[in-house]
N, C-alpha and C positions, 0 to 999 in steps of 0.2 A: 510444332508446326511443320518440321522439315519431314518428319515420318507421315505427317497426315497428307502431305504434298505427294510424297512418293506412293501413298497406299492409293490415292486417286488415280495417279498416273498408271499404276499397276493394274488396277480394276479395268481401266480403259483400255491398256494393252491387251489383256486377258480376253476382253470382249471382242477385240479387233482380230486377234490372232488365234483364238480358240487354244489357249495353252493347256496342255495335257497334264504334264509332269512337273513337280517342284522339287528338284535335288537340294538337298540339304535344310528342308523347312521342317520345323515342328509347329503345330498350332499354338504352343505356349510363348512362341518367340515374340509374338505381338504385345505380350506384357512383360516379358522379362526383359527386353532390349528397348524399352519405351519408358517415358515419364519418369517418375520418381526412380524406378528400378535402374534405368540407364544411368541416372545421375549418381546413384549409390555405386554403380560398377565403374563410374569414371573414378569416383573418389577411392574406391577399393585399388583400381589399377595404379593409383598414385603411391598407395601403400606397399603394393606388391613390388613397385619399381624400387623403392627405398630399400626393403628387405634384399631383393636379389643384388642390388649394387653394395650391399653389405657383405655378399658371399654366400648366401643361403641359396639352397636348391629351389627350383620352381615347383616341384611337386609338393613339399611340405608348407611351401609359402601359400600356394593357393589354396591349400586345404585349411589351413590356419586362418586366413583371411576369409575365405569361403565360409566358414564356420561361423565366424564372427558376424557376417551379414545374413547368415541363413540363406546363400545362394544355393541354386539349382546345379546339377552337373553340367548342363549347358553352360551356365553363366561362369562356372569355375573354369570350364574349357576355353571359353572366350578370354579370360584373364591370362591362362597360360600360353595361348597363341598370340595374344596381343602384346605381352609386355616381355622385354628381355633386359638383362642387365646391361647398362651403358657400355661397358667393356666389349660385348659382342656386338651392339650396335654399330660402335665405332669400326670394329674389324671387318664387318660387312660393308658398311661404308667405303672403306679404304679398297676394296676389292671390286665394287660396283662400277661396270662400264655404262657410262653415261651416254644416252641416245641422243646426241646433239650433232649437227653438221660440223664435220672437222675433227669429231672424235673417232678415236680408234675402236673398231669393231671387228671381231674374229670373222673369219672366212666362213666357219662352221659354228652353230649353236647345238648345245646338247640340251634337251628338253625332258625333263621329268614328267612323262606322258600323263599318266593318271592325276598326279597333283595339279598339274596346269590345267587340263580338261575340266576336271570336277570343278575348280574354282570358277572357271568361265560358266559352266553349267548352272552352278549355284546362282551366280549373278544374274544369267538370263531367265533363271526361275522366279526371280524377286525374293529369293532368300537373303537372309542376312549375310554380309561380307563386311570383314573387319578391316579397317585402316589401322596396322599396327604400327608400334614404335620405332620400327626399323624402316618404316616406309613401304613394307610389303602388305598385300591385300590377302587375306586369308580367310577361310570359311570354316565350318562346324561339320561339316560332311564327313562321316567315316567310311573307310575302305572296307575293312575287315576281311578281306579276302573274296568279297563279292563286288560284282561291277555289272550293271546293265546299261546298254545303250538307250537313251531316251530322245524325245523329240527335239531337246536343245543340243545334242551332241554333236550333229553336223555343223550347225552354226558357230559352235564354240571352236571347232577346228578350224573353220573359215576365217573367223575372226583373227585367230592366232597366226595361221599362215598369211593372212592379208597384211598384218603388223609387220612380219618378218620380211616380207617383199618390199614394204615401204621402207624398212631400214636398209635395203639393199644387201641383206645377207644371202648369198648363193646356196648354202647348204644348211640342212637341218637333220639331225638325228634324235629320233623320239625313241626314248627307252621306257618300256613296259614290263610290270613286274609279272613273270611267268605264273606264280602262284595265283594270281588274281583271275577270276572267271571272265570270261569273254575278251581277255586281252588279245587273241587272235582276230575276233571280229573288229575291235577297236584299230588294231594295227592295219586290216583291210581298208576300213572307212579313211583312215588318215592318209593312206596312199592313193586311194581314189579320190579324195578331196584335193590333194597336191597337184594333180594333173591341171587344175585352173590357175595355177600360180606358177610365176617364173622363179622357181627355187626347187632345188633338187632335194628331195626327202627319202630318207629311209629310216625304217623302222626296225629294232631290236627287241626281241621278248627274252629277257634274261631273269636269273633267279635272284640277284641282288642290285637293284638298281642303284640304290643309295651308294654303295661301295664304288661303283663305276663313277657317277657323277662326283663324287668326291675328289677324284683326280683330274677332273676336267677343267678346261677354260671355257668361258662363254655359256655357262649354266643357266638354264631357266627353270626355277623352282621357287615354292614357297615354303620348303622345308628348312627350317632354321638351323638343324645339324648339318645338313647339306650346304648351306651358305656359310656356316662357319668354317668349313674344311676346305671348300673348293678352291680352285685357283682363281676364278673371277666369274661374274655372274651379271645378268641383265634384268632388271626389274621392269618387264614390259606389261605387267597387269594394269597398272594405273592409266596409262594412255589408251589402252584397249578398252577398259571399262567406261572411261569418260564419253564414250559413243553410245551407251546405253540411256534411254529415256527414263527408266524407272528403276534405277539402281538403289538398292537399300544398303546403304554404307553408313558403318556405325563406326565412330573414332573413340577409342579409350584412351 
């Protein structure tokens, strides 16, 4: 029922807005992440959780469980991105900066540019976004060294900058991976959009974004490894995505 309501809202939105591109979407998603398949995935997620908590690594665990249920590669990827060992979930929670009045927020945030913007593009495209067990929203879009700006990119950047302005964060640094195509174009679009907001924005195109963010406070990213290693982070995606009328959110 929940998916049906989402589908009707998305179709209406597409008619109204003339949606052109769908980041992170595959036609088989509408079968693999609904109905009986979704229930099997939720059951499998509990089994993956149990094995991770026993100390097993995520890749062999998702392979083992995925083979048992005959899941597709995308379904296995959804499990791998949605479930973490409770030890790591607690570690991330301990470093999370709360977005509440009176709570400490850093003067400057450090944004995992491609990771964050792509998730927003996926959500705006009506493609599946996963509410993971550490509270982070993640997608199934793969970067693989290539990226192109789509009709959702500018809106994604504005949603992000608007929320940072709402939090009264004065400065933001966006880090983009140098080896990824169109990183220069995205950097320019971020700076162009930033003129509309009361926030100082800088962009850096660097070879190894992960290594830099792992040393920072006030990190914005959905990458589990970065969240495990960084000094502190903000989980800003849930309040941003709550504004969207036709969000396809899947909880495993």
